[in-house]
C-alpha positions in Angstrom: 0.0 0.0 0.0 1.3 3.4 -0.8 0.4 7.0 -1.3 2.1 10.4 -2.0 0.5 11.6 1.2 2.2 10.4 4.3 -0.9 11.3 6.3 -3.2 9.2 4.0 -0.7 6.4 4.0 -0.6 6.4 7.9 -4.4 6.3 8.0 -4.6 3.5 5.5 -2.0 1.5 7.4 -3.7 2.0 10.8 -7.1 1.0 9.2 -5.6 -2.1 7.6 -3.9 -3.2 10.9 -7.1 -2.6 12.8 -9.1 -4.7 10.4 -6.5 -7.5 10.4 -6.6 -7.8 14.2 -10.4 -8.3 14.0 -10.3 -10.6 11.0 -12.1 -8.0 8.8 -11.5 -8.0 5.1 -11.9 -4.8 3.1 -12.7 -4.6 -0.6 -12.1 -1.3 -2.4 -13.6 -0.4 -5.7 -14.2 2.8 -7.7 -17.7 3.7 -8.5 -18.1 6.5 -11.2 -20.1 9.5 -10.1 -22.9 8.8 -12.5 -23.4 5.4 -10.8 -23.0 6.9 -7.3 -25.4 9.8 -7.7 -27.1 9.7 -4.3 -23.9 9.4 -2.3 -22.2 12.0 -4.5 -25.0 14.5 -4.8 -24.1 16.6 -1.7 -20.6 17.2 -2.8 -21.8 18.5 -6.2 -24.2 21.2 -4.9 -22.9 24.6 -3.8 -24.3 26.0 -0.6 -23.7 29.7 0.2 -24.1 28.9 3.9 -20.9 26.8 3.9 -18.8 29.9 3.1 -16.6 31.2 5.9 -14.0 33.9 6.2 -11.8 35.5 8.8 -13.6 38.4 10.5 -12.7 41.9 9.3 -10.9 42.9 12.5 -8.7 39.9 12.6 -7.8 40.3 8.9 -6.9 44.0 9.6 -4.8 42.9 12.5 -2.9 40.4 10.4 -2.3 42.9 7.5 -1.2 45.6 9.9 1.4 43.3 11.4 2.6 41.6 8.2 1.5 43.8 5.3 -1.2 43.7 2.7 -1.1 40.5 0.6 -1.2 40.7 -3.2 -3.9 38.1 -3.6 -6.4 35.9 -1.8 -5.8 32.4 -3.0 -8.9 30.6 -1.6 -11.9 32.9 -2.0 -15.3 33.3 -3.5 -17.4 36.4 -4.2 -18.9 35.9 -0.7 -15.7 35.8 1.3 -12.8 37.5 -0.6 -10.7 39.8 1.5 -8.7 41.3 -1.3 -9.4 42.8 -4.7 -7.4 40.1 -6.4 -8.6 36.6 -5.6 -8.6 33.1 -6.8 -11.8 30.9 -6.6 -12.5 27.2 -6.8 -15.1 27.7 -9.5 -15.8 30.5 -12.1 -16.5 33.8 -10.4 -16.9 37.2 -12.1 -14.2 38.9 -10.1 -11.7 36.1 -9.7 -8.3 36.4 -11.5 -8.0 32.7 -11.8 -9.7 29.4 -10.9 -7.8 26.9 -8.6 -4.9 28.4 -6.7 -2.7 25.5 -7.4 -2.5 26.4 -11.1 -0.7 29.6 -10.3 3.0 30.3 -9.6 2.9 31.5 -6.0 6.5 32.7 -6.1 5.6 35.7 -8.3 3.7 37.3 -5.4 5.3 39.2 -2.6 2.7 38.1 0.0 -0.2 35.7 -0.3 -3.3 35.4 1.8 -4.3 31.8 2.3 -7.4 30.6 4.3 -7.7 27.2 2.7 -10.3 24.5 3.3 -9.1 22.0 5.9 -8.7 19.3 3.3 -6.2 21.4 1.4 -3.9 22.5 4.3 -1.3 19.8 3.7 -1.1 20.6 0.0 -0.9 24.4 0.7 2.0 23.9 3.3 3.9 21.7 0.8 3.4 24.3 -2.0 4.6 27.2 0.3 7.7 25.3 1.3 8.7 24.0 -2.1 7.6 27.1 -4.0 9.5 29.4 -1.7 6.4 31.6 -1.3 5.5 33.9 1.6 2.0 33.9 3.0 -0.3 34.9 5.7 -1.8 31.4 6.4 -4.9 31.0 8.5 -5.3 27.6 10.0 -7.8 26.2 12.5 -6.7 25.5 16.1 -6.9 21.7 15.6 -4.3 20.1 18.0 -4.5 16.6 16.5 -3.5 17.8 13.1 0.1 17.6 11.8 0.4 21.3 10.9 0.5 22.3 14.5 3.5 20.1 15.1 5.6 21.6 12.4 
């Protein structure tokens, strides 16, 4: 078993060992979205009420301390904190779609408040891309990013 993600690999290993101790056998198969409509439906519908952002005072405090970022990499029309932003889907005011398609090193300072599922990828990109960012992360003590 292997993965490019150490975290995913660790979870798969722990799950496999747990199942082996209990004589449980797992079978994994891919089911295309069109055959998995009911289970997949919730992830395909956009809900405005799932949008979140850092409150204005906290954002101002961060930019006062570290400077105003050039671009907001994980935004939408509902939560963008800067005039230049990148969204995850087409948005009228977004300069691009999908922050990972951009060269982050061309910006002096980035603002990143990524979804939790992308934090590892963002950290990896910041380190390897030699980019500087104001990175907003949740206080989630069991996650690897608080142990870095």
